[in-house]
N, C-alpha and C positions, 0 to 999 in steps of 0.2 A: 584730902577730901574724901568724904564717904559717898560712894557711888549710889547708895540707897537714897541719901538726902538729895543728891543731884537730880536723880530721876523723879523723885517726889516733887521737887521744885518745878519740873517740866510737866507735871501732871500724870506721870506714869504710875501704874500699880506695881510695886516692887516688893511686896511683903516677903517674898521668898529669898531676897538677897540678904546676906549676912556678912558684911564686910567691915573691917575695922576702919575707924576714922583716922585720917592722917593729920596730926596737929602741925600747923605751920603758921608762923606769924604773917607771912605773905604767900598766897598760893602761887605756885609756879606753873607756867603754861609753855609748852614747847610747840612751836608752829613748824610743821614739816611740809615743805613743798616737794611734790613727787612728779617727775617727768617735766617736760618743757613747760606745759601750761601751769603746773603746780609751782614750779620755780618762779615763773613770771609773776604769778599771783602772790607768792610769798614776798617777793621783792617789792611789789606794789603796796602790799599791806604794811610792810615795815615803813616805807616812805610816807604813807598816808597818815601815820600816827593815830589812826582811828582806834586800834586795839589798845593803845596806851591808856585809854580811859576805862578799861575793864577791871582795873584793880588787881592786876597780876604781874608777877615778874616774868617777862617774856624773853624767850630765846628762839632763834630761827635756825633751821637746817634745811638745805636743799639736797635732794637725792635724785640721781638720774643715771641712765646708761649712756655712756659716751660723754665727751667733754663739752659739747656745744653749748647747752643751756647753762652749765656750770661756769663756763667762761664769762657769760653775761652776768652771772651773780657776782663773780670776782670784780667785774667792771663796776657794778652797782656799789660794791663795798668800797672800792677806791674813790668813787664819786661822792660817797657820804661818809667821810671818816669820823664824823661826830656820832654816828649811830653804831650800836653794837654790831659787829660783823656777822653776816650770815655764814655759818659753817657749811661745808659741802661734803658730800659722799658720792663717789662714782662707783657704781656697782659693776660696771663692765666697760671695756674700752670702746665698744661700738654701740650705736643706738639699737633699740629693740625692733624698730621698723614694723610695728604692728604685731610682732610675735609675742603674744601674751605668755606662752609657756617659757620662752627664752628669758623674759623679764622675771618671771617667777623663780626660775632656776638661779639667775644671777642674784636675786634678793635672798634666797634661801642660803646661798653660799656665804652671805654676809650676816646671817641671822645673829651671831654672837655680837657683832659690832652694833647692829641695830638695837638689840636688847640693852646693851651698855649705854647707848646713846639716849634711849627712852627712859631708862630707870631714874627714879627720883622726881619725876614730874607729877604734879597733882592732876593736870589735864594735858592731853595731847590733841592738837587739832591737825588733821591731815587735809592738805589741799591738793587737788588733782583734777585734771581734765580726763574724763573717761572716754574710751573708744579706741585709743591707741594701745600699744603694747605695754608701756611702762606704767601709765596711770592705772590701767585695768588690771595688770598683773601684780604690781607691787603694793598698791594701796591696801587691799584686803590683808596681805601678810603683815604690813606695818600695823594695821589696826589690831590684829591678833596679838602681835608682840607688845604693843602699847598696853592693851587691856590686861595682858598677863603680868605686867609690872605693877598693876593696881591703879594705873592712871585712868581717869575718866576719859573716854576716847570718842572724839567727834570727827566725823568726816564731812568736809564741805567740798562737793564735787560738781563739776560742770559737765552736762551731757550734750551730745552732738546735735546737729540740725537733723530735721526729719529725713532729708534726702540722703543722708550718709548711712546707707543700709547696713553694711558689715560693721561699721563703727558703732551703730546703735545696738546691734546684737551683742557686741563686746561690752558695751556700757551697761546694758541690762543685766548681763551675767555678773559683772563686777558689783553692781548695786545689790544683787541678790546675796552675794558673798559678804558685802559690807554690812548688810542688815543683820547678819549673824555674828559678825566680829566686833562691830562698833556699838557704843551705847546710843549714839544718835547719828543719823545720816541726813544731811541737808543737801538736796540735789537742786541745782540751778540749771534750767534748760536754756541753751543758746537760742533754740527756736522760739520759745515763748518770749524771751527777753527782746530779741530783735524785732518781733512783731509789734512791740510797743512803739517803735520809732518809724518816722517817715523814711522813705527810700533814699532821700537825699541827705540824711544825717551822716556826718563823717563817721567812718568806722571807729576811729580813735575815740570819739566821744561816746559811742555805744559801749565799747569795751571798758572804757574808764568808768562809766556809770555802773556797769555790771560789777567791776572790782569793788567800787564803793558800797554797792548793795550787799555783796558778799561780806565785806568787812563789817558793815553795820549789823548784819545778821549774826555773825560770829560774836561780835562784841555783846550783843543783847543776850546771847546764850551764855557767854562767860559770866556776865554780871548776875544773871539769874542763878547760875550754878554757885557762884561764890557767896551768895546770900545764904546758902544752905550748907556751908562748910561745917565739918565736924570739929 
């Protein structure tokens, strides 16, 4: 895919870009779930089949520090043997625990593996919840690595509630970095989404609706992008 044509398709002015088109009979898209929230979202998106209608060959990878979220990915793989398995990459044996610099350092130690994992994709979609250590620290590095391989790089991220002070500051800093590293950043606010619902709405229903909203937004972006393939 030609990044120039992708961005033109989204209405951007990109006359200064001069990138070769990638000829491919079927565009490939790699979905990367980062951190616990990103892994949960990647698992939900695969199960929903919504992205299957975007006209791309999809593959999924989940990346985290510590085994906890990745163990749930393994359980989801076992529960859905008919679906292509989600690959996993553990960057460190323990969780980041809100430590953005620790997450960045763990990610940078695996830079070569990340680059190899991302190479060959026409598009990379990064999924993460921002505000914690892993999502905020790892996602911008993955965006940089994906874009360096020539892939059109899209970040779909969820931001914290208004009362989560320090998490909001981490999320804001991560979005600033992502806007420099990714071709497109789609931010979904937990605060704004929850304000659409009555207080007695079950939390599961609210989160499930948000997952479907994110999936439909990504699918729309992918379909528009693939209309302008080189």
